[in-house]
N, C-alpha and C positions, 0 to 999 in steps of 0.2 A: 697198224697194229699200236705202235707207240705214241701214247697220244703226251702232247707236251703242255707245261702248266709253267707260268711266272709268277713267283711272288718274290717280290723287292729285287726285283733284277736277276734272282738269282731261280733260273732253269732248271727243270729236271724232264725227265721223261715219265711216265706213268706204263706199266703193263703187266698183264697177269699172269700167272706162272705159266697155265694153261696155253696161253699164245706161245708163252718162246719155245713152251715143247713143241707145238706143232707145227713153230720153224726151224727145229733139228736142234737145238738146245738141251743137253741133258741132264733136265733138271730136276731132281730128286722131289719125295712127293709132299713132303713136309719142310713148313718154315728153318724148322730147326737144321733137320737134314742139308738143306740146302745151303746155310749159314756152313756149315763146318766140315761142306763139298767146294765149298766156291771156289777154291784154284780150279778146279775140273772144266769149270762153266763159263764165271766173272768175264774173262777177256772173251768171250765168244757172244759174250748177250751185248757188253757194251760196243764190242764191234758191229753187232747188230741192229743193234736201237739206236745210239750215242752220234756213232761217227757220220761222219759229214756224208751224202750219197758224191759219190763223183764227179768232179767237173762244177760242184753244187756249193763249197766253200765261199762264205764272201769274205771281202779283201779285209785285215786287219782284225781276223776274230777267231777266237780260240780253235783249238785242237780238234776241241768237238762238238756237237749243237748242243749239250746241255752241260751242266752241271750233274750230271749224277742220275742215277736210273734208281725209281723205284718198282721194285719187283712185289705185287701184291692185286687184291687180298686173296689167301689161302683160305677163307670162310666168307661165307653169304652172311655171316651174323655178327656181335661183336662176344667177342673179341677179336680186334682184327690184329691177323699178324702181319709184317712187312720186312722187307729186304731193302736197305740203302747201299749204295754199291756207289763207290766213286771213279772216275775214267780208267784210274789207275786198278780196275777193279779190284780194290782192297771194298772192307764193308765197315759204312759207318757204324756207331752206336747210338747217333740220334743226331737227327737238323730238326731243327723248328720251321725254318723254309718249307725242308720237303717232307713231315707231318703237316702243315699246313698245304700243301698241293695236296697230298696222300687224302686229306680229310676232305677237300674239294673234289676231289675223283671221284671219294666213296658216296658225296650229297650227291653228285651228277647220276652216279648209279642205283640212286635212290638206294640206298646200305645204310646210311648215314642215319642212325634213331635222330628224335628232335632231342630229344637228352642228354646228347652227345655217344662217347662212346671210348673204350679204352685199345688203346694201339701198342701193341708188343713187335718191338724193334730186335733183330735175331742176330747178334756177331759173330764171327769164328773164333771168337778166343771162350765159346762158353757162355757169354754173357744174353742176357736177354733185358732188353731196357723198356720201363714201361712208362707210358704216355696219357693221360688222360686229356680227352679230347670235347671241346663244347660249342656246338653253334652258339654266336653271341652279335649283335650289332654293337659297333663304336663309331660315334658320330658320324653314324647316318650310312655306315660303309660294313656290308655284311661280311662277318669273316668266323675265324676259332680261335679261343683260348688255349690254352696249352697249358694245361699244369707242367709245369719241370721238377716238381718236388723240393727239396730242401739243398744248397749248394756245400757242401764241402770248399774248405779251403787249404792253401802251405803245399809245401812238395810232398809233402807224402800222400796227398790224395789224387796228384797223376802220378806219381812214380818218379819223381825228377830225381837226379845224381850231381852230390859236387855243385849243390849251390849255396849262394852265402846267403846268409841275412841281414836286414840292414832296416834302418828307419823313413817311412817316407809320412810328411804329415803328422807324424807322431806315430805312425802304424808301422805292426813290421811289417815287409815286403820282403822279397827274394830281388837277388842280383846276378841273373843270369850273365855268364862271360860270353857264353858263343852273339846274345847281340848287343852287348856293351861293347865288343871288339868291334862290331858294325857299326855305331853310332854314338856318340859322344852320350845322346840326349835319353841312350834306350838303357840307361841304369838300374830303372826303379821298376818290379813287376810282380804281381800275384799274380797268384796259381788258382783254377777255381775247377771243383769239377758240378757238372750238371748232368749227370746221366752220361760223356761225356768231357776229353781232358782241354784246358783252354788254358795258356800266358794270357794275360793280360797286363801291355808296358804302358805304363801308366807318365803323361807327359804337360807340360803345365802349360804351352801354348799350341792352340789347333793349329797354327800353321806350320809346327813341326811336324803335323803327320803324316804317314808317307804316303803317295801318292799310289795307286795301284800301277800305275803306267810305269811309274820307277821300280814298283817290287815287279813286274814283269820283267826287267832289264838285265842282262848281266852285268857286272857278277854277282848281284845284291839277291837276285832269283834263287842264283846255284847257292849262295850262304843261307837262306831262308830257308831252300828245299832242306837242305841237310840237319838242321835245327827243327822242323814243323815235321818232316817226313819220316818215321821207322825203315832201318834196313828190310832191304837193300836198297832200296830210293834214298832213302836220305840217311844220318848218322845215327839218328834217335839220342840227340844232346838237347839236352842234358835227361830228355824227357826218351825211355826206350822203344815205348811204345809208338812214340811220334806225338804231338800235341801241336793243335790251333793256336795259331797267335792273331795278338789283336795289337792295336794301337788304339790308346785311348786319353783322349781330351776335353774337361768339364770347360761348358759354356754357361750353363747356371746350373742351379739349383736340381731340374729336372728334365735336361736338356744334356746330352753328351755327346760327340763327335767320336768316330772312332773307322777304324778303317782293319779289316780282315786279309789274312791269308792263312787259307787253310788247310791242314794234311791229306794227301791226297788230290786237291786240287789246284791249292794254289792261291794269288788273288783273285777274289770275290766281291760282286758288288755289296751284297749282304750275305749277313747268316742272321738266323735266328738264336740258335743257342749259342754265339759268340756274342751278339747283342746282352742278353742274358745276364752271360759273363761279364761284358763290362759294366751295366747296368751294379753287377754282384760286386767286386772288385770296389765301385765308388764308393760302395756302402760299407766296404772293409775298411778303407782307408779312410773313412768320413768327409768325404765328397758330399752324398745326400745322406736323408734320414731314411730312406721309405718311401713308398706311395710309389706310386705311376709316375716313371721314369721314359723319355723321349730318347732312343741312341740313334744318330746319325749317321746314315752310311751312305756312299753311291749310289746305291741302287735304292734305297727311299727310308723310312723312319720306321723303327720298329719300339709300339706300347711296350715296356714292360713292368709288370705288377709288382713292387717286394714288401711282403709279406713280412713288415720288422716291429719286433715287437721287445719292449724291457730287455735293449741290443742282441738281441737274437735274430738273427733272418729266419724265418723256420718257414717260408716256399717263396718260389717264384713262376709269374706266371706272362708268357706269351702271346700275345692277340697279331696275329696276322690274316692275312686275306691270298688268293688267289684267283690268275684266270685262265685258260683255256686260251693257247697260243695255235691258228690254222693254218699258220701260213710257215712251219719250222720242217 
């Protein structure tokens, strides 16, 4: 019933709304109605599709067999509606790797037009985030360019509260006290919204990046959860709706290393929107001037295209590819 796909180490299950209903999940007819009523069905959907079967969880694996669940399509022609369900049952506004995986699933179902399509992600806060997707080949690899639109910057863009302003590389950034209290190097952060909220903490040394293993261990894991997750799972500080956390260090003018701690998921091997947010933050603080940037994460490297002109960042595009997993 559920097909699993891998995009740069990020694993999502893909399931149709019809299949969930046939399995007994009380899913409304439309994506919009599903989003507004997610508290009545999302936990059941995650349990059904993402929990490990009894006795099959591998040693040292995450508590679920995927990083989330993609429900869709709700139509047989574009635009295509989709729900992105985190394993804690909450809904995400956007996921670069998730939408890459969904695009691959649409292609395999022979629904994706050659010219691409518009994907519409529905969220339970009443929002709908649109992403234009186009099949493409980069360096001999078949995948998709995702047009993520124009980013927004600063505390107001993500609803951050009680943050101070300071300078990094001669540019205005934010001081997020809950992060700075955890590590003296985590002093300078740039807030970015690319359809979903991000907080990119800027480091001057690649060696100072936290490892995914460190972010899984107590008490750091609990403290990061308090910052990244919205209540009741976290404290929602400084962002009441939660925020995705990244740490970034510049290697060269077109290569940045990053780590990711996602709200609703925790540490993850890679994230497409996180990679895009890192590239945008790097542009904002003057590390890079635009063009194609490669963001290196434990799960793989994400090419991000920054459309910058005359001192403005007018758009962000993310390239991704996905493959189906047959042994999940």
